[in-house]
N, C-alpha and C positions, 0 to 999 in steps of 0.2 A: 047640918051637923055642926057647923061653926056657930049657929045661933043658939045651940044648947049651952047650958051652963057648964062651967069647967068641970064640976064634980060629976055631972051626968056623962060628959065625954070620957072621963077617966073610967067610969063604970063600964061603959060600952067597950073601950079598949081592953079592959081586964077580961070582960066576957069573951071578946074575940080571941084573946091569947089562950084562955081556957078551952075554947072550942077547937082552936088549932091543935092544941095538945091532945084533946080527945081524938080528933081526926088522925093525928100521927100515930097514936096508940092503936087506933082501929086498923090502920094500914099495916102496922107492924104485926098485929095479930093475924091479919088476913094473909100477908106474905108468908108468914110462918106456916099457916095452914096450907097455903098453895105449895110451898116447898114440900111439906109433908105429903100432900096429895100427889105431887109429881114424883116424889121418891117412891110412894106406894104404887103409883101407876107404872113406874119404870121397873120396880121389883116384880109387879104382876106380869109385865111384858116379858121380863127375863124368865120368870117362872113358867110362863106359857110357852115361850120360844125355845128354852133350853132343851127340853126333851126332844123336840123336833130336830133341833140342830145337832144334838148328841147322836141321834139315830142316823142322820144323814152322814155325819162325819165318821161314825162307826162303820157304815157301809163302805165309805171311801178307804178307811184304814184297812178293812178286810180285803178289799179289792187290790190294794197296792202292797200289801204285806209280803206277798210272794215275789213281787217284782222289784222291790226296793230292799237292798241288803241291810241297810242301817235303819231298822224299825224305830230305834230310839229317836233319831232325828226327825223321822216322819211324825212320830207322836208329838214331839215338842212343837213342830210346825202347826199341826192341826189344833193343838191346844191354844196356841197363839191366835190362830184364826177364830176359834170359838170365843175367846175373851174379847177380841176386837169387835166381832159381830154383836155380842151382847152389850158392849159399851156403846155401840152406835145403832142399837136396835130401832130407835125412833126413825132413823133415816129410811127404814124399809117399809114404813107405813105408806098406804096409798097417798100420792102427792097430787095436789091440784095441778092442772096443766100449765098454769102460769107461774108456778113456783120454781123459777129458774135457779135460784140460789141453792135450794135443797136438792134439786136435780143434779146440779154440778157437784155438790158435796157427795151425793150418792155415787155418781160415776167415778169420782176420785177414790172413794172407799172401795168400790168394786174392783178397780184396777189393781189394787194391792193383792187381791185374792186370785187374780188370773194366773194360770200356769203357762210358762213358756216351754212348750214341747219342742225341744231343739232337734230331737230324733224321733221319727215316727216310722216304726217297722210294721205297722198294721198291714196285713195282707201278704206278708212274706211267708212262704211255705217252708223255708229253710234258713240257714245262716246267711246273713248279708254278705254280698261280694261286691266290693267297691273298686272301681278302676279309676285312679286319679291321674289324669293326663297333665294337670297343671299343679304340681305340688309346691305352690307358694305358701307362705306362712299362714295367711288367712284361710286359704282353701284347705289346708291340711290340718292345722291346729285349732281352727275356730277363730272367731273374731267378735268384737263388740262394736256395734254401730253407734253413731253419734248424730245429734242434731244441734244446730247453733241457736242459742237463745241469748240475746243481748251480748253478742260477741264472745260467748262462752259455750263450749261444746258440752252438751248435756246428754246423759244416757240413763237407762234404767235396766232392770233385769230382763224386760221384754225385748231388749235389743241385743241380747246375747245370741250368737249364731254358731251352730255346730260346724266342725270341720270333718273331713273325710275320716279321720281317726275315730271321731265319736260315732259316725254313721256305721263304721265297720265293727263296732263293739259286738263281740260274740261271733264274729265271722272273719272275713279275709279282706285285706287291702293290698292291691297290686300297684306298684310304683316302678317307674323307669329310673334306674339308678343314675343315668347321665343327667336327667332333669333334676334329680334330688340333690346332686352334688354341686349344682350351680350356686345354690345359696348355702353358705357355710352355717348360717344361723339356724336354718331349718334342719340341717343334718345334726347339729349339736342338740337341738330340742328333741329330735327323734332318738338320739342316743340316750338322753336322759329318761325318756319315756320307757325305752327298752330296759333300762337299768332299774327304774323304780316301779314301773307298772302304773303310774299315775299321770294323768294328763291335765295340764293347767292351761286355761284360756287366758291369754294376755296379749295386749297390743304392743307390738315392737315399735320402739321409737316414740312412744307417747310423751316421754320426758323431754323430747327435743322439738315438740310442736311449738309454733310461734305464739299461740295463745293458750290461756289456761283451759284446762279440761276438768270436768268432773267425771272421774273414771270409776270402774268397778274392778274388783278382783274376785272373780267367781272361785268357789272352792274347787280344788283339784278333785278329779273323779278317777276311780279305778277303772281301767279298761282291760278287757281280755280280747286280744286280737292277734291274728296271724298275718304277718307282713311278708309279702312276696315281692322281691326285688328282681327286676328284669334288666340285665346288663350283659356286657361282653365278658368273656372269660378273663381277659386282661384286667378289667376293672375289678373283678372278683378277687383275683390273687393280689392285686395292688392294695386293695382295702384290707385284705387279710393280713398282709405284711405290715401295713402302716397303722392299723387300728386293731389291737388285740381283742377288744370287746366285740368287734364285728364277727370274728370266728365263733365266739361263744353264743351269740344270738342267732346267727344264720348258719346252722350246722348242716342243713340239707342243701346240697348243690345238685341241680338238675341241668344237664346239657341238652339243648335243642339240636337235634340232628338236622344238618342241611340237606340230607338225602336219605333214601331208604331203598332197600332191595325191592325191585319190582317183580310182581307176579300177577297171575290172573286176578287174584283178589284185590290187589292194590289198583290194578287198571280198571276193574269194575267199580271200585270206590271212587276213583277219579271221574269216571263217567257220570256217576250219581252226583258228585260235586258240581259238575258242569251243568247237569239238568236242573239242580236246585238253584244255582246261580241264575240261570235263564228264567226260571219260574219266579224267583223273588224280584227280579228286575224287569220282568215283563219283556224279555228278549226272545227272539226266535230260537228254537231249539237246534241242536247240532246233529248232523248226520253221523253215522258211525265212522265214516272216513274222516270227517272233521275232528272228531274226538281222538282218532288215531294220530292225526297230525299234531294235536295238542300234546299228546303223550310223547310223541317223538321230540317235540321241542323241550319237554320236561326232562327227557334224557340228555338232550344236547346241552341244557343249562348246566349239568354237572359233568359233562364229557364222559359219560359212562353208559354202555349199553345195558348193563345189569342193574343200574341204580336210577332212581327217579328223584327229581328235585322236590324238596318239601316246602318250597316257596309257593304256596297256593295263591298268594296275592298276585304273583306274576301270571299264573294261569288265569285268574279271574280278570285281570286287566286285558289279557289277550282275548278272553271270551267276549268282553264288551266291545273291543275294537273290531273283532271279526263279525260280531252281530251287527255293528253299525254299518259295515260294508255290505252285509247281506240285506239290511233294510234299504240301503241306498239303491240297490238294484231290484227292489220290490220282490224279493224271493221269500218263500215261507220257511225254508230251512237253511242253516249255515252249512256251506260246503267246505271241503278241504281247500279249495281255491281261495275262499275268503280268509281262511287262516293264513295261507301263504301270502296273500296280499297284505294282511295286517302285519305279518313279520317283516315283509319287505318295506312297508311304510315305517316301521319302527327303526329299521336299519338306516333308511334314508334320513331320518331325523338326527342320526348320530355319526354318520360315516364320512363327514366332510374331511377330517384329518386323513382318513384312509384314501379318499379320492385324490387329495393333493399329493400324497406320497406316490400313488400309482401314476399320476400325471408326471411326476418327476422321473419315474422309471421309464415311461414312454418317451419322454423328451430327451432322455440321455443324461439328465443331471445326476441321477443316481446310477452308478455303474454296476451291472450284473450281466453275466454271460449264462445263457441257457442252452447253448449249442457247443459242440466240439469238446475238446479236452485240453487241459493246461496243467503245468507243473506248479505245485505250491500254491494253488488257488482253488477255492471251491465256495459254494453258497451254503451258509448256515441259515437257520430259521429262528426268528424271534417274534415276539408279540408285544403289543402295547395294550394295557388295560386302562380304559377311561372310566371304569366304574359301571356305567350303563351299557358300555359297548367295548368289545375287544376285537382286535384285528391283528393279523400276522403279516410278515413280509420277509423277504430274503435280505441278508447282509453278506457282502463279499468278504471272505476271510482269506488272508494271504500270509505266507510264511517264507522266510529266507534263512538259509543255513550256510555256515562256512566254518573253516577250522578256527579253533580258539579254545579258551578255557573258562569262558563266562557262563556257559550253559544257556538255559532258555530265558529269554527276555520277553516279558509280557508288557507290551507298550502301553496298554490301557492302565495297567497297574502303576507303571512308572509315572504317568501323568495324572494319576489319581482319578481316572475315569471308570474304574471297575470297583465293584462291591466285594465284600468279604467272601460271599458264596462263589462268585466267579473266580476269585483268586484261589480259593480252596480247590476248585475243579482243575485249574491250571497246575497246581502243585501235585495233584493226584496223577494227572496224565504225565507230568514230568517224571515222577517216580516210576510209573508203569513203563515209560520209555527207557528209563535207566535199567529197569529189571530185565527188559527184553535183551539188552546187550551188556548184561552184568559182567560177562567174562572178558569184555573189552575195556573194563574200567581201568583208569578213569576215562570217561567219554570226553574227548577233546573236540568240542564243537561249540559254536555260538549260534544261537537261533533267535529270531525275532518273529513274533506273531502279532497280528493286528486286525481289528475289524475296520475295514475301509469305510470312510465317510460316516463314521459314527461319532457324534459330538455331544450326545446327551448322557453318556455313561452306559456301562454294561453291568448287569447283575444276573446271577443265576448260573447254574452249571450245565444248562441244557445244550451248550455249544462245545463241551469238552470233547465229545466224539469228533466233531468236525475239526476242531483244533488239532487233535491227534492225527487224523487223516491228512490234513494239510502239511503237518510236519513230516510225516512219513513220505509224502509225495515229494517234498523238497529234498529230503535226505536221499531218497532212492532215485530221484530224477525221473520218476514215472508220472505221466500226466493223469489227471483225474477227470472223469466225465463231468462236465459243467452242468449238464441237464438234470443231474440228481442232487437235490439239496438234502442236507442232513440235519437232524436234531436228535439229541440223546446225551445222557451223561455217562461217564465211564468210572468204574472203580479201580482199585489198585491191582485187580486180577484180570482186567480187560473185559469185564462183563458190562453190557450195555444196560443202563438203568432207565426206568420210565421218567417222563417229563410231563409238565402241564401245558395247557393251551394248545394241544396238538391240532385240533380241528381248525382253529384260526390260522395257525402256521401253514398248514397244508393248503387251505383255501387261498390265503394271501399269495403263496408261491404259485399256485395254479393260475391265479389271475394274471400274474406277471408273465407266465409262460404263454397264456392265451394271447396277450398283447404282442409278445415276441414271435408267436407262431408255433403251435403244437406240431411236432413231427414224429411223435411216438417214442422219442428218446428221453423225454423229461419224466420226472417222478420225484419221489421223496423216499428217504431211508429213515425209518423210525425204529425205536426200541420194540423188540418182540413183545415185551410185557405191556405195551400200550395198545395192543390190538383191540381190547374190549372198550377202549376209550374213543374209538372212531365213530363219530356221528356227523358224517360229511354231508355237504349240500348235494342236491340232485345233479347239479351241473358237473361236479367232480365225479360223482358216481357214474354218470353217463359217459364221461371221457374215459374212465377206467374200463368200463364195459366195452368201449370201442377200441381199446388198445392205444389210445392217444396219450394216456397219462398212467403212471404206474406208482404203486405203493409197495415198497419193500420193507422187510423187517429183519432185524439182526439181534441175536442173543449175545454175540461176542464181537469185539471190534474186528477180529480177523475176517468175519463174514462180510462186514462192510467194506474193508479195503479191497477184498477180492471183487466185490461188485463194482466198485468205483474204478479200479485199474484194469480189470479183466485178467489179472494174474493171480496165482495162488499166493496166500499170505506167507506161507512158509512155516515149517516146524523145525525147531532146533534139534540137532543130533546130540549124541552123548558128549560131544566136545563143545556144545553150545553154538555150533555153526549152523547157519540157515542155508537151504539149497540155493544154488545159483539159479537165476531166473525167477526167483520169488521176490515179492515186495521187500520182505525183511532181509533177504539175501542181498539185494541191491543196496538197501540202507546200511547193512553191515559193511559192505565194501567201501562205501563212502566214509563211514566212521573210521575204518582202518586207515584210509587215505588221510583223513584229518589227523589221526593219531601220529602217523609217520611224519606228516608235515610239521606238527607241533614239536616232535622230537628233534627233527633237523633244525628247526628254528631255535630251539633251546641249545643245541650243540653249537651252532654258529655264534650264539650270544656268549657262550662260555669261552670260545676261542678269541673273540674280540676282547 
């Protein structure tokens, strides 16, 4: 080339430039034709695919039209899907197995069309019923899950999770009110839902996370839901008072009865419940005597012969414990003895405080007399409730009376060891005592009454009868039988009112009497209206049958004082005087003597 003449080389260079220009023009024409061909092919693909795509989307639109209330939003979404598919229709052509780039692009595109079905009620035959035992924010209101990418939390619509409120749409959601009130934020969100009827999924505290997050804000949805709150009566009325909106949203209040009247039908239903529990858990079945023992315990749980406990969880647990004892002895059927053994084992697991107290009685650390008779002293009955276990025991009650003008002194009240109900009972008996001797007014006496060796406080009015009897004994100077313990409240007319914890009180006193030696003189005096509440242990019933222990009832305090002293109570004549030889007659004479003593004391003070 260099050997050619200069003019020849210039011709060749010019020819090369012209050739390059022709080649460039050729490629320009070819590329334009290629673009035209590609556009034509793309249009042809869209023309071929669009009818098929429109038909498929139309079927989807028709299927979801009845289920989705906002059909306009559904139509807009499907239109966007149609345009996006047509714009990327080439990705849906068959791909070579080694074309990883196009395969990744296809998967990324398909992920945009996936539907995140947060609630699936397929297979439900009725409205959904959701029981949420853990009403935390995420569990109740829904949540958005995240994954970390390059120290940034990322998410997308496929990571939106429904809460119990979403799952209960069209049905019912049951919540325990105590669990719900633990988190004030959850309660506030629930109040907003009840007010607006719209539910928003949001992550609480996202703004306070230590690293940046890419978050979503799903659109709020309308929910139609009935919320059932389970709580105590106190919580209901407290919320009703503190939150006016609460009463508007929760208008239907239903109380769960702790017991129900028992009859042949309820007893038969209980037997069926026991049989089903055994069948479901693979336990040996119960004999009729064992079922009867379960029923007896159900009556004992509510201290009522005519009513049965509605706490079937207690019955079910007793069924399992009794069946375990039956299995341990390789028997086929659960007998009444197995139920008794299960009850005894349950008591042994809880009765250590009672054992220590009875040991104190036996060792003489706690003073109580169950023999003979004494003035101004008797045994009252009380009980301690440990929640899972209750037990009763006697408490010595003493009274002292003398001339004065201070009236009745309740020592427990003075040292702030008595509750308001006990104080009320003392005031009632004081007024009743004053009414008995109203014609002697003013009553010139001082009296003190106290529960001996009681350091934990006294509450309740179930000892007001015993307090009255002790005061009358001290005023009259008549001894009271120490073997008869008393429980019962008194009103201003002297009527004996029923009290609670009766069976535990009687059994606790019976156990003390057994330790001290039963001689046939011991027993208890209870309100007449408490008779149907007696559900005593077999040991007590056997002692009563043998005449070693007695259960007396009284409708009026006069019946009780006659039993305890062996003398008539006494009825006032037209002048308000009680017969000599009666209990009230003796007390009246003492009060008159106190009155004269106070008058003489006052006369001497004036002379001085």
